[in-house]
N, C-alpha and C positions, 0 to 999 in steps of 0.2 A: 389518505393515512387511519382516516373514523374510522375504519369499517377494524381494525386490530385490534389488539386487545393492550389495557391498557398500558402494560411491562411494553411491550413493541410498540409506540406511541413514542413513552418516555425514553425507550432507547437508542429513537431517531433521533429525538432529541437532542440528547448529550451524545448522538456520535457529527452532530450538527459541530454543536457546541465544543466539543472537545477538537476537532477540529479545524476548528473557527481559529480557538486559541494558539495554538500551533499556528496553523496559516499568519495570523497578525505579528510574527516573532520570526518566522522564518527571513525574509527579504534583510530582516536587521541585525542576523546573528553573529554573521561575518564581521559587519564592521563593527558590530562592538565587542567584540572580545579582541579582532585586533588592537582597536583602541583600549582598552579596558588593560589587556593581557601584555601590551607591546610587541605581535607577536605579528609577524607576515604573513601573505595571504596563503603559500606555501605551509603552512605551522598552520593558520590554523582548517586550510581542509585535513588533515592531518589529526586535527583534533577530533572533528566533528566525523573523522570515518572510522573511529577507531572507538567515537561516541557510539555506533550503527552498529560496525564492528562487534561489540560488547551486547550491546543489546539483543542484535537479533539473534546468538545464542541462548544469552536467560530466557531470550521467549519458548523456546525449545522448554527450558524448564519450568516458566509459567504456566506454559499445554500441560504440563505433568500436575501444577495446584490447580489449574481449574476442573483438572478430574476430581479430586478429593477434597476439595472445598466448594462453602457456597459462594457462588460465583459472584452476587450482587454483591458481598461484599469485596469478595477480591476486585470491582471493577469500582468499587467508591474509594477502594485503597489506591489503585492507578488514579480515579480524579486525583484525589488528596496529595499526592506524589509528584503528581506535573504543578500544581498551585504553587506546592510550595516549590520546585524547582524553577518552578518561570519569578518567583520570586528572589530567592537567594540569589540569581543570577545576576538579578540589581544589584552584588557587593560583591561580584568575580574581581577578585583582585590576587588567585593564590590560584597559580594552573592543577595543584591535585585537582583541589578542591573544584574549581570549576568543573575539571572533566567527571570528574564522582558526579555530580550537579552534572550534567548535560548525560547520561550511563544512567540515573534515575531517569530524566525527561523521556529518553526514550524504550527503556524500556516497559517505565508505566502504559507508551505509547501501546506499542507493542500488546503489551497484558488485553488492553482495554481491546486492542481490535481483535484479540485472541476468544477474548470473552465475551464480546456482543454476538460474534456469531455465534459462538456455543450457545447465548443464552436465545440466541433468532432460533437455531434448530429444538433449540429444549422444547420453544413456548408456538411452533408452530405445523401442522403437519406438513410431509413432505410435496401438497401439489401445492402452497405457498412461499417456498421458499426461496423461492428463483428471484419471484419479484421484489420482496422483500429487499433481497442481498443484493442488488437493482437499485434496488429505493435506496436502498443506505449508501451507493456506491455515488448515488447523486448526487441527494445530499453534503456526502464529501467534496462533489468535484463545487457545491455552490462554498461550502465555505475554502476551496482552496482558490476561486473564483473571487472573493471581495476579501477576505481575509489581511493579506498584502497588501491590497489598497488600502483600506482602511488603520493598518498599523503605518505607512507610510507619514498620511496624510498626515496621524495623531503623533509620532516621532516629530515630526516637522515642526510642531509645537513643545512638547516635551518626549527627548529624548528616550526618557525613563520609561516614560507610562505606556507605552504599548506590554513590554512583559510587568508588568501590576495588573494592568486590566486581561491582559490573558491569564494571569495567575485567578483575580474575580470570575472570570468565565468559569475557570476547571472547578475551581471548588464551591461556584452557585448549583452546577452542574450535578455535585454532590446530594444537593438536595431531592431532587426530582427523581432519584435511584433510593434513595431514602422512603422513596413515602412508596413505592411496589413492595406488591410479597415477596418475601426468600425465595431465592431458584429452588432446583431442585435437593435433594441430600444429596450425600455422597452414594453414587452404585452402589452395589452390594462385592459388584465384580470388579471397583476400584481396582489398579495396581497396591502390591502392596512400597515399593521399591522405585525411584529413578531407573535405578537400571534396570530391571524388570522392567520398566515400560522403553526405557530403547532395545534389549532386546527382540522385545515386540515389533517396535517400528523399524527395526535394523533386517528384520524375518520377513517384513510387510513387501516383497520385488515389485506389485502396483504403486506404489506409496512412492519407493523410492524411483523405480522408474518418471514416474508423473513430477516428483517435487526434483528431478534432472531436467526434465524439460523446462516449467516453471520456470526455471533458475536463469534459460539460455533465451529464453523469451524476455525475461524479465530484465534482461542488458538492453535489448530492444525497448522497453517500452515505460519502464521501473526509471529510467533517470533522464527520459527522451530531451526535458528542457535543456539538460547540460550540451548534450555532442549536438543539438541545432548551434546551441548558440557559437561550441567550437565552431560549429562549419561555417557559420555565417560568416564568426570573424576572420577568419581566413583568406574567406574567397570573395566579400564587401567586405565596403567602409565601414566602421562602425555606424556610422549616423543611419546605411542604408539596413545590416545586421539587425539594427531597432526596430527600425520601423517593418523588417517582414517578422521577427518573434515573435513581436504585438501584434498584429494580425493571428499568423494557424494558431497565438493561443489563447487567443479569443474568440476562435473559430470552434479548438474546441473546446473550451467553456462552456462555448452555446449547443454546440451537438449533443453534451454531457446533458445537459439541464435539458433538453427539449426534448433527448431521443432514446435516454439511458432505460428509464424505466418500462418506454412503450417494449421496446426490446429487451426487456427480461421476462415479459407476461411469455414470450413465446419460449424461450430455453423449458428442451423439456431433456429430463434424465435420459431417457432412453437414448437420446440423442446428442448427447453430447461430444462424444469422440469426432461428430461432424460436424458441429459445431467449432470448436473449436480451432478445425482443421480451415472453418470458414474465415474462423478471426485471424489465423495464422496469415493466410493468403491476403487477405485485407493486411494486413501488415507488410509484408513482401511490395506491395504494390505500390502503399503510400510510399516505403523509403524508396523504389525507385525511381517512383513521382519526384519527391527529392531532387534526388540524384540530374535531375533533367530540368526542374523548374528552375525559368528564366521571369516571370514575375510573380509582385506577389500574388498574382489571384491563381495562380500554377501552383501556389507555396498552399495557397486556402486548401484549394480543391487535392493537396496529394493531403493533406491533415484532415480533409475533412473524409478521406477512405482509411485513411491512419486510426482516425479516432474511434471509427465506424469499426477496428478488428481489437481496437481498446474494450471498446464497453459488450462484447460479445465474450473476450478474455477472462475478464475481471470477476464476472460470477458465472462461470464457468466452473474458472478453478477453485471457487468456493464450493461450489454443489456438487460437483467433482469428489472433494471431499468429503464432503459432510454426506456424499452419498458412499462411501469405502470404509468410511472412519464407525469402529464400532461403539452402539452407546455409549458404554461405560469409556472410550477411548478418545473422545471427539476432538476436548483442547488440547490433548497430547498430538492426533493428528494434523489438526491446523496450528501447532505448536512445529512441527516440524515442514511441514511444508511451506513455513513461513521464513523460511531457511529460503529457501526462492531470491529471498530480497539483496542475500549475496550480490545477486544477478546487477544489481539496481549499484552498488558500492563497486562494480567492474564495470561498468560501460566506462564513465569517464575515463578511465585509467587505457582500458583499448581501443578508442576515443579518437584521443592526446595522441596514441604512435600511431596508428594511421593514418592520420594525418598528419603527422612531422614527417612520415617514412613513403609516403607513396599519396601518387593521384588523391584528392580530396573530394569526389565519390566514390573512389573506392571503399571508404567508410561502410558508402548505403548499401554497398554490394556484399560484404560481410555481412554487414546484421539480417543482410537479406538471408545471407545462410544460413545463422547462428538460427532465427528465429522458425526458420525450416525444419532447422532437424530440432529445436525442441518443440513444436509443432508436431512432429513425430513419433517423437517419443512420447509426446502426449496423449496421440493418436494410436499408439501401442497399447501404454499403460488404458487407457479403455475399453480396447477390445478385449486385453485381458480382464478387465473387471467383469464385461459382461459375460465371456465368456463364465468365469467365476463361477458369478450367479448361476448362469445355466446348470453348470454342474453340480448349485445347491436343491437348483429346483428339483433335477430328476433328481 
């Protein structure tokens, strides 16, 4: 990472620290809210779903704001909002104020995600972006691998401490961003209004097709821990389910940390449609492996294949949107592609319905079909983007 500029290095560190702050609180949030507000698990799930849904919608507007204002200041605002949000959660007593706080923290996370991608594109030549997107994703997985364990250990001593420490980490990250030069000023072609931006986004068939395909793929990989745990609890005892789930999550984290950056080095813009097809095929093979796995080793082998698909799809999606986005609308395009996160919210609902109403392995067959459709849409969008580029060149 030392070969990159100060802006990129500090942005990568901030990406790790912000994820760490979120990951420390994630395994405790459901229990914390149910205890503080007296809600059952279904109501807590609904509360979190509402917060994520609103934050995803606001992320679309956030992308527009990123195109119009100085990005570094917006990232600092996102970090400050996260810090305040984590601290306020320790005082959770009122349902509506808690919901507002969750929406603020989730929106801040989406704004940081979109803004950091835009800054990477702004400060790196085209050939280096895939590697940095992969590096960022590796750091994100390191945060998600270590943060929850750290949060649980700390909560065992002081229940409120993980939220306060997460707040301090997010606040401390601000000083890393303050120490870098301001990002580029507003582009002269930046859209005058949000409605103008929406009109442009709506008219881009490639973006719509790709976002639709990404949404279907996100149903598969966005919240896979939830549907795997749902399946295991239906087909195994709780002790067996916990043992298998712990093993496959460890396999996922180790594989990503060890191999993600290396795979990202091979991603090329002109080959993106084919890389997406490969990632989709690996997802499908992994899902079929889950459906027939009978031992912990078989589950880990299927997760290894599934993780290879994950490591390709994540940076490939970012790189594709970076490729088709006009310079002055990069934040807006990234915000639009972020709508694919709705797939993660749909995943537990779809999988829960299938587990109740069909034989358990059917869930994996349906998910394999969804990722195949999603990959096909993304491939078609990629081919269309390449044809469009060829037409422009000619």
